[in-house]
PDB file of N, CA, C, O and CB in Angstrom:
ATOM      1  N   MET A   1      85.017 120.993  82.886  1.00  0.00           N
ATOM      2  CA  MET A   1      85.232 120.363  84.399  1.00  0.00           C
ATOM      3  C   MET A   1      85.484 121.393  85.256  1.00  0.00           C
ATOM      4  O   MET A   1      86.143 122.375  84.916  1.00  0.00           O
ATOM      5  CB  MET A   1      86.441 119.334  84.573  1.00  0.00           C
ATOM      6  N   GLY A   2      84.901 121.215  86.593  1.00  0.00           N
ATOM      7  CA  GLY A   2      85.057 122.079  87.600  1.00  0.00           C
ATOM      8  C   GLY A   2      86.215 121.624  88.289  1.00  0.00           C
ATOM      9  O   GLY A   2      86.593 120.487  88.004  1.00  0.00           O
ATOM     10  N   LYS A   3      87.009 122.418  89.332  1.00  0.00           N
ATOM     11  CA  LYS A   3      87.826 122.051  90.351  1.00  0.00           C
ATOM     12  C   LYS A   3      88.113 120.727  90.795  1.00  0.00           C
ATOM     13  O   LYS A   3      89.015 119.899  90.667  1.00  0.00           O
ATOM     14  CB  LYS A   3      87.444 122.600  91.260  1.00  0.00           C
ATOM     15  N   ILE A   4      87.093 120.829  91.322  1.00  0.00           N
ATOM     16  CA  ILE A   4      86.527 119.972  92.554  1.00  0.00           C
ATOM     17  C   ILE A   4      86.646 118.312  91.706  1.00  0.00           C
ATOM     18  O   ILE A   4      87.278 117.381  92.204  1.00  0.00           O
ATOM     19  CB  ILE A   4      84.526 120.576  93.105  1.00  0.00           C
ATOM     20  N   ASN A   5      85.816 118.206  90.209  1.00  0.00           N
ATOM     21  CA  ASN A   5      86.231 117.272  89.243  1.00  0.00           C
ATOM     22  C   ASN A   5      87.480 117.100  88.664  1.00  0.00           C
ATOM     23  O   ASN A   5      87.560 116.346  87.694  1.00  0.00           O
ATOM     24  CB  ASN A   5      85.573 117.398  88.370  1.00  0.00           C
ATOM     25  N   VAL A   6      88.382 117.613  89.048  1.00  0.00           N
ATOM     26  CA  VAL A   6      89.819 117.601  88.622  1.00  0.00           C
ATOM     27  C   VAL A   6      90.712 116.957  89.855  1.00  0.00           C
ATOM     28  O   VAL A   6      91.552 116.066  89.729  1.00  0.00           O
ATOM     29  CB  VAL A   6      90.321 119.196  88.246  1.00  0.00           C
ATOM     30  N   VAL A   7      90.422 117.460  90.777  1.00  0.00           N
ATOM     31  CA  VAL A   7      91.336 117.287  91.616  1.00  0.00           C
ATOM     32  C   VAL A   7      90.506 115.731  91.959  1.00  0.00           C
ATOM     33  O   VAL A   7      91.179 114.853  92.499  1.00  0.00           O
ATOM     34  CB  VAL A   7      91.577 118.618  92.821  1.00  0.00           C
ATOM     35  N   GLN A   8      89.414 115.523  91.706  1.00  0.00           N
ATOM     36  CA  GLN A   8      88.539 114.058  92.402  1.00  0.00           C
ATOM     37  C   GLN A   8      89.486 112.883  91.157  1.00  0.00           C
ATOM     38  O   GLN A   8      90.003 111.815  91.484  1.00  0.00           O
ATOM     39  CB  GLN A   8      85.990 114.112  92.063  1.00  0.00           C
ATOM     40  N   LYS A   9      89.484 113.547  89.607  1.00  0.00           N
ATOM     41  CA  LYS A   9      90.424 112.656  88.793  1.00  0.00           C
ATOM     42  C   LYS A   9      91.505 112.186  89.048  1.00  0.00           C
ATOM     43  O   LYS A   9      91.739 110.999  88.817  1.00  0.00           O
ATOM     44  CB  LYS A   9      90.729 113.057  87.889  1.00  0.00           C
ATOM     45  N   LEU A  10      92.606 113.191  89.700  1.00  0.00           N
ATOM     46  CA  LEU A  10      93.897 113.183  89.811  1.00  0.00           C
ATOM     47  C   LEU A  10      93.645 112.068  91.152  1.00  0.00           C
ATOM     48  O   LEU A  10      94.064 110.929  90.943  1.00  0.00           O
ATOM     49  CB  LEU A  10      94.702 114.807  89.991  1.00  0.00           C
ATOM     50  N   VAL A  11      93.122 112.276  92.227  1.00  0.00           N
ATOM     51  CA  VAL A  11      93.396 111.947  93.295  1.00  0.00           C
ATOM     52  C   VAL A  11      92.773 109.543  92.712  1.00  0.00           C
ATOM     53  O   VAL A  11      93.289 108.474  93.038  1.00  0.00           O
ATOM     54  CB  VAL A  11      92.281 113.354  94.719  1.00  0.00           C
ATOM     55  N   ASN A  12      91.775 109.825  91.990  1.00  0.00           N
ATOM     56  CA  ASN A  12      91.386 108.522  91.494  1.00  0.00           C
ATOM     57  C   ASN A  12      92.808 108.041  90.840  1.00  0.00           C
ATOM     58  O   ASN A  12      93.498 107.194  91.407  1.00  0.00           O
ATOM     59  CB  ASN A  12      90.039 108.601  90.377  1.00  0.00           C
ATOM     60  N   ILE A  13      93.013 108.367  90.175  1.00  0.00           N
ATOM     61  CA  ILE A  13      94.424 108.221  89.236  1.00  0.00           C
ATOM     62  C   ILE A  13      95.537 107.542  90.581  1.00  0.00           C
ATOM     63  O   ILE A  13      95.846 106.358  90.722  1.00  0.00           O
ATOM     64  CB  ILE A  13      95.110 110.221  88.439  1.00  0.00           C
ATOM     65  N   PHE A  14      95.902 108.533  91.306  1.00  0.00           N
ATOM     66  CA  PHE A  14      96.584 108.306  92.362  1.00  0.00           C
ATOM     67  C   PHE A  14      96.588 106.976  92.873  1.00  0.00           C
ATOM     68  O   PHE A  14      97.545 106.229  93.076  1.00  0.00           O
ATOM     69  CB  PHE A  14      96.220 109.097  93.214  1.00  0.00           C
ATOM     70  N   HIS A  15      95.163 106.765  93.080  1.00  0.00           N
ATOM     71  CA  HIS A  15      94.661 105.362  93.919  1.00  0.00           C
ATOM     72  C   HIS A  15      94.900 104.368  93.060  1.00  0.00           C
ATOM     73  O   HIS A  15      95.430 103.328  93.449  1.00  0.00           O
ATOM     74  CB  HIS A  15      93.059 105.236  94.375  1.00  0.00           C
ATOM     75  N   HIS A  16      94.494 104.586  91.619  1.00  0.00           N
ATOM     76  CA  HIS A  16      94.655 103.346  90.823  1.00  0.00           C
ATOM     77  C   HIS A  16      96.434 103.103  90.673  1.00  0.00           C
ATOM     78  O   HIS A  16      96.853 101.974  90.417  1.00  0.00           O
ATOM     79  CB  HIS A  16      93.790 103.585  89.189  1.00  0.00           C
ATOM     80  N   LEU A  17      97.348 104.218  90.852  1.00  0.00           N
ATOM     81  CA  LEU A  17      98.723 104.054  90.742  1.00  0.00           C
ATOM     82  C   LEU A  17      99.188 102.985  92.126  1.00  0.00           C
ATOM     83  O   LEU A  17      99.823 101.934  92.205  1.00  0.00           O
ATOM     84  CB  LEU A  17      99.454 105.677  90.744  1.00  0.00           C
ATOM     85  N   TYR A  18      98.517 103.859  93.089  1.00  0.00           N
ATOM     86  CA  TYR A  18      98.671 103.156  94.601  1.00  0.00           C
ATOM     87  C   TYR A  18      98.581 101.788  94.804  1.00  0.00           C
ATOM     88  O   TYR A  18      99.408 101.163  95.467  1.00  0.00           O
ATOM     89  CB  TYR A  18      97.684 103.594  95.510  1.00  0.00           C
ATOM     90  N   ASP A  19      97.295 101.131  94.086  1.00  0.00           N
ATOM     91  CA  ASP A  19      97.011  99.952  93.988  1.00  0.00           C
ATOM     92  C   ASP A  19      97.229  99.172  92.601  1.00  0.00           C
ATOM     93  O   ASP A  19      96.616  98.298  91.987  1.00  0.00           O
ATOM     94  CB  ASP A  19      95.822  99.945  94.404  1.00  0.00           C
ATOM     95  N   GLU A  20      98.326  99.868  92.420  1.00  0.00           N
ATOM     96  CA  GLU A  20      99.148  99.346  91.028  1.00  0.00           C
ATOM     97  C   GLU A  20      98.013  98.435  90.313  1.00  0.00           C
ATOM     98  O   GLU A  20      98.215  97.232  90.151  1.00  0.00           O
ATOM     99  CB  GLU A  20     100.749  98.279  91.406  1.00  0.00           C
ATOM    100  N   ILE A  21      96.478  99.229  89.776  1.00  0.00           N
ATOM    101  CA  ILE A  21      96.165  98.818  88.822  1.00  0.00           C
ATOM    102  C   ILE A  21      96.362  99.580  87.567  1.00  0.00           C
ATOM    103  O   ILE A  21      95.601  99.376  86.622  1.00  0.00           O
ATOM    104  CB  ILE A  21      95.156  98.511  89.050  1.00  0.00           C
ATOM    105  N   ILE A  22      97.512 100.612  87.467  1.00  0.00           N
ATOM    106  CA  ILE A  22      97.877 100.960  86.144  1.00  0.00           C
ATOM    107  C   ILE A  22      99.294 101.295  86.816  1.00  0.00           C
ATOM    108  O   ILE A  22      99.523 101.179  88.020  1.00  0.00           O
ATOM    109  CB  ILE A  22      96.922 102.212  85.245  1.00  0.00           C
ATOM    110  N   ASN A  23     100.013 101.637  86.055  1.00  0.00           N
ATOM    111  CA  ASN A  23     101.723 101.509  86.320  1.00  0.00           C
ATOM    112  C   ASN A  23     101.864 103.357  86.458  1.00  0.00           C
ATOM    113  O   ASN A  23     100.807 103.973  86.588  1.00  0.00           O
ATOM    114  CB  ASN A  23     102.915 100.553  84.544  1.00  0.00           C
ATOM    115  N   PHE A  24     102.982 104.023  86.428  1.00  0.00           N
ATOM    116  CA  PHE A  24     103.479 105.098  86.426  1.00  0.00           C
ATOM    117  C   PHE A  24     103.020 106.138  85.097  1.00  0.00           C
ATOM    118  O   PHE A  24     102.295 107.132  85.085  1.00  0.00           O
ATOM    119  CB  PHE A  24     104.841 104.761  86.554  1.00  0.00           C
ATOM    120  N   SER A  25     103.805 105.417  83.963  1.00  0.00           N
ATOM    121  CA  SER A  25     103.574 105.942  82.850  1.00  0.00           C
ATOM    122  C   SER A  25     102.436 106.186  81.995  1.00  0.00           C
ATOM    123  O   SER A  25     102.282 106.865  80.979  1.00  0.00           O
ATOM    124  CB  SER A  25     104.161 105.484  82.366  1.00  0.00           C
ATOM    125  N   GLU A  26     101.399 105.170  82.942  1.00  0.00           N
ATOM    126  CA  GLU A  26      99.718 105.146  82.325  1.00  0.00           C
ATOM    127  C   GLU A  26      99.055 106.324  83.330  1.00  0.00           C
ATOM    128  O   GLU A  26      98.226 107.055  82.787  1.00  0.00           O
ATOM    129  CB  GLU A  26      98.711 103.272  82.594  1.00  0.00           C
ATOM    130  N   ALA A  27      99.282 106.511  84.413  1.00  0.00           N
ATOM    131  CA  ALA A  27      98.942 107.704  85.353  1.00  0.00           C
ATOM    132  C   ALA A  27      99.694 108.603  84.901  1.00  0.00           C
ATOM    133  O   ALA A  27      98.983 109.572  85.170  1.00  0.00           O
ATOM    134  CB  ALA A  27      99.151 107.573  86.833  1.00  0.00           C
ATOM    135  N   LYS A  28     100.593 109.031  84.416  1.00  0.00           N
ATOM    136  CA  LYS A  28     101.102 110.078  83.860  1.00  0.00           C
ATOM    137  C   LYS A  28     100.362 110.725  82.723  1.00  0.00           C
ATOM    138  O   LYS A  28     100.240 111.924  82.469  1.00  0.00           O
ATOM    139  CB  LYS A  28     102.276 109.747  83.514  1.00  0.00           C
ATOM    140  N   LYS A  29      99.810 109.480  81.980  1.00  0.00           N
ATOM    141  CA  LYS A  29      99.216 109.872  80.559  1.00  0.00           C
ATOM    142  C   LYS A  29      97.939 110.601  81.482  1.00  0.00           C
ATOM    143  O   LYS A  29      97.909 111.763  81.889  1.00  0.00           O
ATOM    144  CB  LYS A  29      98.754 108.323  79.214  1.00  0.00           C
ATOM    145  N   GLN A  30      97.186 109.819  81.618  1.00  0.00           N
ATOM    146  CA  GLN A  30      95.898 109.738  82.404  1.00  0.00           C
ATOM    147  C   GLN A  30      95.811 111.449  83.196  1.00  0.00           C
ATOM    148  O   GLN A  30      94.908 112.273  83.055  1.00  0.00           O
ATOM    149  CB  GLN A  30      96.035 108.213  83.709  1.00  0.00           C
ATOM    150  N   ALA A  31      96.842 111.550  83.871  1.00  0.00           N
ATOM    151  CA  ALA A  31      96.582 113.224  84.597  1.00  0.00           C
ATOM    152  C   ALA A  31      96.761 114.116  83.264  1.00  0.00           C
ATOM    153  O   ALA A  31      96.052 115.120  83.193  1.00  0.00           O
ATOM    154  CB  ALA A  31      98.016 113.818  86.040  1.00  0.00           C
ATOM    155  N   ASN A  32      97.725 113.814  82.107  1.00  0.00           N
ATOM    156  CA  ASN A  32      97.856 115.046  81.182  1.00  0.00           C
ATOM    157  C   ASN A  32      96.716 114.893  80.667  1.00  0.00           C
ATOM    158  O   ASN A  32      96.355 116.068  80.614  1.00  0.00           O
ATOM    159  CB  ASN A  32      98.999 115.174  80.129  1.00  0.00           C
ATOM    160  N   GLU A  33      96.081 114.440  80.348  1.00  0.00           N
ATOM    161  CA  GLU A  33      94.729 114.195  79.773  1.00  0.00           C
ATOM    162  C   GLU A  33      93.580 115.118  80.097  1.00  0.00           C
ATOM    163  O   GLU A  33      92.753 115.831  79.529  1.00  0.00           O
ATOM    164  CB  GLU A  33      94.320 112.915  80.162  1.00  0.00           C
ATOM    165  N   VAL A  34      94.167 114.520  81.997  1.00  0.00           N
ATOM    166  CA  VAL A  34      92.420 115.268  82.777  1.00  0.00           C
ATOM    167  C   VAL A  34      93.125 117.502  82.600  1.00  0.00           C
ATOM    168  O   VAL A  34      92.386 118.486  82.607  1.00  0.00           O
ATOM    169  CB  VAL A  34      92.139 114.345  85.898  1.00  0.00           C
ATOM    170  N   PHE A  35      94.370 117.491  82.499  1.00  0.00           N
ATOM    171  CA  PHE A  35      95.121 118.898  82.437  1.00  0.00           C
ATOM    172  C   PHE A  35      94.367 119.270  81.153  1.00  0.00           C
ATOM    173  O   PHE A  35      93.571 120.209  81.164  1.00  0.00           O
ATOM    174  CB  PHE A  35      96.995 118.906  82.314  1.00  0.00           C
ATOM    175  N   GLN A  36      94.567 118.662  80.217  1.00  0.00           N
ATOM    176  CA  GLN A  36      94.173 118.873  78.685  1.00  0.00           C
ATOM    177  C   GLN A  36      92.742 119.214  78.399  1.00  0.00           C
ATOM    178  O   GLN A  36      92.231 119.843  77.472  1.00  0.00           O
ATOM    179  CB  GLN A  36      94.455 117.596  77.870  1.00  0.00           C
ATOM    180  N   VAL A  37      92.162 118.535  79.613  1.00  0.00           N
ATOM    181  CA  VAL A  37      90.851 118.647  79.225  1.00  0.00           C
ATOM    182  C   VAL A  37      90.170 120.167  79.755  1.00  0.00           C
ATOM    183  O   VAL A  37      89.345 120.752  79.054  1.00  0.00           O
ATOM    184  CB  VAL A  37      90.096 117.329  79.836  1.00  0.00           C
ATOM    185  N   VAL A  38      90.530 120.589  80.782  1.00  0.00           N
ATOM    186  CA  VAL A  38      90.383 121.544  81.673  1.00  0.00           C
ATOM    187  C   VAL A  38      90.857 122.658  80.796  1.00  0.00           C
ATOM    188  O   VAL A  38      90.292 123.746  80.685  1.00  0.00           O
ATOM    189  CB  VAL A  38      91.110 121.313  83.012  1.00  0.00           C
ATOM    190  N   GLU A  39      91.772 122.346  80.283  1.00  0.00           N
ATOM    191  CA  GLU A  39      92.092 123.532  79.133  1.00  0.00           C
ATOM    192  C   GLU A  39      93.275 124.695  80.019  1.00  0.00           C
ATOM    193  O   GLU A  39      93.442 125.913  80.080  1.00  0.00           O
ATOM    194  CB  GLU A  39      90.241 124.535  78.602  1.00  0.00           C
ATOM    195  N   THR A  40      93.830 123.608  80.535  1.00  0.00           N
ATOM    196  CA  THR A  40      95.006 124.366  81.522  1.00  0.00           C
ATOM    197  C   THR A  40      95.789 124.825  80.810  1.00  0.00           C
ATOM    198  O   THR A  40      96.062 124.179  79.799  1.00  0.00           O
ATOM    199  CB  THR A  40      95.830 123.609  82.498  1.00  0.00           C
ATOM    200  N   ILE A  41      96.459 126.115  81.045  1.00  0.00           N
ATOM    201  CA  ILE A  41      97.821 126.496  80.248  1.00  0.00           C
ATOM    202  C   ILE A  41      99.058 125.752  81.066  1.00  0.00           C
ATOM    203  O   ILE A  41      99.187 125.877  82.284  1.00  0.00           O
ATOM    204  CB  ILE A  41      98.089 128.338  80.218  1.00  0.00           C
ATOM    205  N   PHE A  42     100.063 124.862  80.135  1.00  0.00           N
ATOM    206  CA  PHE A  42     100.924 124.290  80.850  1.00  0.00           C
ATOM    207  C   PHE A  42     101.791 124.087  79.851  1.00  0.00           C
ATOM    208  O   PHE A  42     101.531 124.303  78.667  1.00  0.00           O
ATOM    209  CB  PHE A  42     100.527 123.213  81.611  1.00  0.00           C
ATOM    210  N   ASP A  43     103.158 123.544  80.408  1.00  0.00           N
ATOM    211  CA  ASP A  43     104.217 123.688  79.298  1.00  0.00           C
ATOM    212  C   ASP A  43     104.408 122.111  79.860  1.00  0.00           C
ATOM    213  O   ASP A  43     104.354 121.699  81.019  1.00  0.00           O
ATOM    214  CB  ASP A  43     105.689 125.093  79.353  1.00  0.00           C
ATOM    215  N   GLU A  44     104.645 121.403  78.630  1.00  0.00           N
ATOM    216  CA  GLU A  44     104.897 120.188  79.020  1.00  0.00           C
ATOM    217  C   GLU A  44     106.084 119.433  80.010  1.00  0.00           C
ATOM    218  O   GLU A  44     106.129 118.496  80.807  1.00  0.00           O
ATOM    219  CB  GLU A  44     104.929 119.783  77.977  1.00  0.00           C
ATOM    220  N   SER A  45     106.851 120.283  79.532  1.00  0.00           N
ATOM    221  CA  SER A  45     108.110 119.625  80.069  1.00  0.00           C
ATOM    222  C   SER A  45     107.924 120.201  81.975  1.00  0.00           C
ATOM    223  O   SER A  45     108.142 119.439  82.917  1.00  0.00           O
ATOM    224  CB  SER A  45     109.836 120.397  78.992  1.00  0.00           C
ATOM    225  N   LEU A  46     107.410 121.932  82.150  1.00  0.00           N
ATOM    226  CA  LEU A  46     106.668 121.970  83.488  1.00  0.00           C
ATOM    227  C   LEU A  46     106.000 120.709  84.246  1.00  0.00           C
ATOM    228  O   LEU A  46     106.220 120.368  85.408  1.00  0.00           O
ATOM    229  CB  LEU A  46     105.606 122.867  83.278  1.00  0.00           C
ATOM    230  N   PHE A  47     104.898 119.934  83.065  1.00  0.00           N
ATOM    231  CA  PHE A  47     104.330 119.039  83.877  1.00  0.00           C
ATOM    232  C   PHE A  47     104.785 117.608  84.201  1.00  0.00           C
ATOM    233  O   PHE A  47     104.326 116.754  84.960  1.00  0.00           O
ATOM    234  CB  PHE A  47     103.252 118.981  83.452  1.00  0.00           C
ATOM    235  N   ASN A  48     106.028 117.636  83.224  1.00  0.00           N
ATOM    236  CA  ASN A  48     106.763 116.318  83.366  1.00  0.00           C
ATOM    237  C   ASN A  48     107.698 116.273  84.778  1.00  0.00           C
ATOM    238  O   ASN A  48     108.103 115.283  85.387  1.00  0.00           O
ATOM    239  CB  ASN A  48     107.756 116.121  81.985  1.00  0.00           C
ATOM    240  N   LEU A  49     107.914 117.884  85.108  1.00  0.00           N
ATOM    241  CA  LEU A  49     108.382 117.823  86.581  1.00  0.00           C
ATOM    242  C   LEU A  49     107.622 117.852  87.312  1.00  0.00           C
ATOM    243  O   LEU A  49     108.071 117.312  88.323  1.00  0.00           O
ATOM    244  CB  LEU A  49     109.111 118.624  87.042  1.00  0.00           C
ATOM    245  N   ALA A  50     106.259 118.306  87.517  1.00  0.00           N
ATOM    246  CA  ALA A  50     105.320 118.242  88.898  1.00  0.00           C
ATOM    247  C   ALA A  50     104.979 117.265  88.918  1.00  0.00           C
ATOM    248  O   ALA A  50     104.745 116.864  90.058  1.00  0.00           O
ATOM    249  CB  ALA A  50     104.187 118.998  89.150  1.00  0.00           C
ATOM    250  N   PHE A  51     104.759 116.403  87.943  1.00  0.00           N
ATOM    251  CA  PHE A  51     103.977 114.975  87.910  1.00  0.00           C
ATOM    252  C   PHE A  51     104.335 113.924  89.117  1.00  0.00           C
ATOM    253  O   PHE A  51     103.627 113.550  90.052  1.00  0.00           O
ATOM    254  CB  PHE A  51     104.364 114.189  86.462  1.00  0.00           C
ATOM    255  N   PRO A  52     105.470 113.633  88.825  1.00  0.00           N
ATOM    256  CA  PRO A  52     106.031 113.091  90.168  1.00  0.00           C
ATOM    257  C   PRO A  52     106.224 113.434  91.459  1.00  0.00           C
ATOM    258  O   PRO A  52     106.392 112.635  92.381  1.00  0.00           O
ATOM    259  CB  PRO A  52     106.921 112.870  90.060  1.00  0.00           C
ATOM    260  N   VAL A  53     106.197 114.849  91.554  1.00  0.00           N
ATOM    261  CA  VAL A  53     106.096 115.597  92.961  1.00  0.00           C
ATOM    262  C   VAL A  53     104.790 115.037  93.731  1.00  0.00           C
ATOM    263  O   VAL A  53     104.733 114.752  94.927  1.00  0.00           O
ATOM    264  CB  VAL A  53     105.950 117.351  92.742  1.00  0.00           C
ATOM    265  N   LEU A  54     103.580 114.928  92.617  1.00  0.00           N
ATOM    266  CA  LEU A  54     102.436 114.893  92.875  1.00  0.00           C
ATOM    267  C   LEU A  54     102.191 113.636  93.610  1.00  0.00           C
ATOM    268  O   LEU A  54     101.537 113.410  94.628  1.00  0.00           O
ATOM    269  CB  LEU A  54     101.744 115.099  91.790  1.00  0.00           C
ATOM    270  N   VAL A  55     102.991 112.758  92.712  1.00  0.00           N
ATOM    271  CA  VAL A  55     102.520 111.518  92.913  1.00  0.00           C
ATOM    272  C   VAL A  55     103.265 111.240  94.244  1.00  0.00           C
ATOM    273  O   VAL A  55     102.697 110.458  95.006  1.00  0.00           O
ATOM    274  CB  VAL A  55     102.780 110.511  91.692  1.00  0.00           C
ATOM    275  N   GLU A  56     104.608 111.834  94.690  1.00  0.00           N
ATOM    276  CA  GLU A  56     105.208 111.603  95.222  1.00  0.00           C
ATOM    277  C   GLU A  56     104.713 111.691  96.797  1.00  0.00           C
ATOM    278  O   GLU A  56     104.784 110.895  97.733  1.00  0.00           O
ATOM    279  CB  GLU A  56     106.055 112.130  94.709  1.00  0.00           C
ATOM    280  N   TYR A  57     104.031 113.392  96.618  1.00  0.00           N
ATOM    281  CA  TYR A  57     103.570 114.259  97.973  1.00  0.00           C
ATOM    282  C   TYR A  57     102.278 112.801  98.186  1.00  0.00           C
ATOM    283  O   TYR A  57     102.449 112.121  99.198  1.00  0.00           O
ATOM    284  CB  TYR A  57     102.748 116.503  97.582  1.00  0.00           C
ATOM    285  N   PHE A  58     101.322 112.483  97.436  1.00  0.00           N
ATOM    286  CA  PHE A  58     100.389 112.170  97.539  1.00  0.00           C
ATOM    287  C   PHE A  58     100.938 110.383  98.412  1.00  0.00           C
ATOM    288  O   PHE A  58     100.478 110.047  99.504  1.00  0.00           O
ATOM    289  CB  PHE A  58      99.616 112.450  96.053  1.00  0.00           C
ATOM    290  N   PHE A  59     101.745 109.687  97.773  1.00  0.00           N
ATOM    291  CA  PHE A  59     102.155 108.468  98.613  1.00  0.00           C
ATOM    292  C   PHE A  59     102.835 108.907  99.975  1.00  0.00           C
ATOM    293  O   PHE A  59     103.094 107.904 100.641  1.00  0.00           O
ATOM    294  CB  PHE A  59     103.203 107.530  97.765  1.00  0.00           C
ATOM    295  N   ASP A  60     103.143 109.881 100.495  1.00  0.00           N
ATOM    296  CA  ASP A  60     103.539 110.508 101.464  1.00  0.00           C
ATOM    297  C   ASP A  60     103.892 111.947 101.537  1.00  0.00           C
ATOM    298  O   ASP A  60     104.814 112.681 101.181  1.00  0.00           O
ATOM    299  CB  ASP A  60     104.360 109.903 101.772  1.00  0.00           C
ATOM    300  N   PRO A  61     102.486 112.049 102.300  1.00  0.00           N
ATOM    301  CA  PRO A  61     102.011 113.585 102.259  1.00  0.00           C
ATOM    302  C   PRO A  61     102.629 114.149 103.655  1.00  0.00           C
ATOM    303  O   PRO A  61     102.344 115.345 103.704  1.00  0.00           O
ATOM    304  CB  PRO A  61     100.144 113.782 102.189  1.00  0.00           C
ATOM    305  N   ALA A  62     103.064 113.916 104.341  1.00  0.00           N
ATOM    306  CA  ALA A  62     104.116 114.281 105.691  1.00  0.00           C
ATOM    307  C   ALA A  62     105.422 114.467 105.196  1.00  0.00           C
ATOM    308  O   ALA A  62     106.216 114.821 106.067  1.00  0.00           O
ATOM    309  CB  ALA A  62     104.260 113.057 106.889  1.00  0.00           C
ATOM    310  N   LYS A  63     106.174 114.256 103.367  1.00  0.00           N
ATOM    311  CA  LYS A  63     106.902 114.803 103.017  1.00  0.00           C
ATOM    312  C   LYS A  63     106.488 116.200 102.444  1.00  0.00           C
ATOM    313  O   LYS A  63     105.472 116.419 101.786  1.00  0.00           O
ATOM    314  CB  LYS A  63     107.435 114.031 102.403  1.00  0.00           C
ATOM    315  N   LYS A  64     107.353 117.021 102.770  1.00  0.00           N
ATOM    316  CA  LYS A  64     107.229 118.685 102.164  1.00  0.00           C
ATOM    317  C   LYS A  64     107.256 118.670 100.518  1.00  0.00           C
ATOM    318  O   LYS A  64     108.059 117.874 100.033  1.00  0.00           O
ATOM    319  CB  LYS A  64     108.745 119.767 102.735  1.00  0.00           C
ATOM    320  N   ALA A  65     106.541 119.389  99.683  1.00  0.00           N
ATOM    321  CA  ALA A  65     107.044 119.225  98.410  1.00  0.00           C
ATOM    322  C   ALA A  65     108.342 119.641  97.961  1.00  0.00           C
ATOM    323  O   ALA A  65     108.894 119.129  96.987  1.00  0.00           O
ATOM    324  CB  ALA A  65     106.276 119.739  97.685  1.00  0.00           C
ATOM    325  N   LYS A  66     108.943 120.756  98.799  1.00  0.00           N
ATOM    326  CA  LYS A  66     109.699 121.724  98.681  1.00  0.00           C
ATOM    327  C   LYS A  66     110.964 120.698  98.842  1.00  0.00           C
ATOM    328  O   LYS A  66     112.055 120.960  98.337  1.00  0.00           O
ATOM    329  CB  LYS A  66     109.425 122.987  99.692  1.00  0.00           C
ATOM    330  N   ALA A  67     110.648 119.172  99.800  1.00  0.00           N
ATOM    331  CA  ALA A  67     111.623 118.449  99.848  1.00  0.00           C
ATOM    332  C   ALA A  67     111.547 117.758  98.744  1.00  0.00           C
ATOM    333  O   ALA A  67     112.703 117.525  98.392  1.00  0.00           O
ATOM    334  CB  ALA A  67     111.734 117.788 100.896  1.00  0.00           C
ATOM    335  N   ILE A  68     110.873 117.352  98.086  1.00  0.00           N
ATOM    336  CA  ILE A  68     111.212 116.526  96.827  1.00  0.00           C
ATOM    337  C   ILE A  68     111.764 116.914  95.920  1.00  0.00           C
ATOM    338  O   ILE A  68     112.536 116.190  95.290  1.00  0.00           O
ATOM    339  CB  ILE A  68     110.385 116.074  96.260  1.00  0.00           C
ATOM    340  N   LEU A  69     111.478 118.396  95.539  1.00  0.00           N
ATOM    341  CA  LEU A  69     111.756 119.334  94.919  1.00  0.00           C
ATOM    342  C   LEU A  69     113.089 119.206  94.883  1.00  0.00           C
ATOM    343  O   LEU A  69     113.773 120.041  94.292  1.00  0.00           O
ATOM    344  CB  LEU A  69     111.260 120.411  95.335  1.00  0.00           C
TER     345      LEU A  69
END
C-alpha cells in the first residue's frame, strides 16, 4: 500500500467519524489496522497519543498540532 493510499484511507476514516458513521473507538481501530498493513514501525502507546491529535487536526485544521498537544 502506497503512502498516498494510506493518507486516503485515513481521510476516509476521519470523514466517517465526522459524519458519525463510525464512533471514535471504531475510527481508532481502523486507523491502527491501516498502519499495521503498511508495516509502519510504531509503538502502541505513541499511536494512542497521536491518533486523537490527527482527529482533532482533521476537525479543525486552523488549530495548530502543537496547540493540540
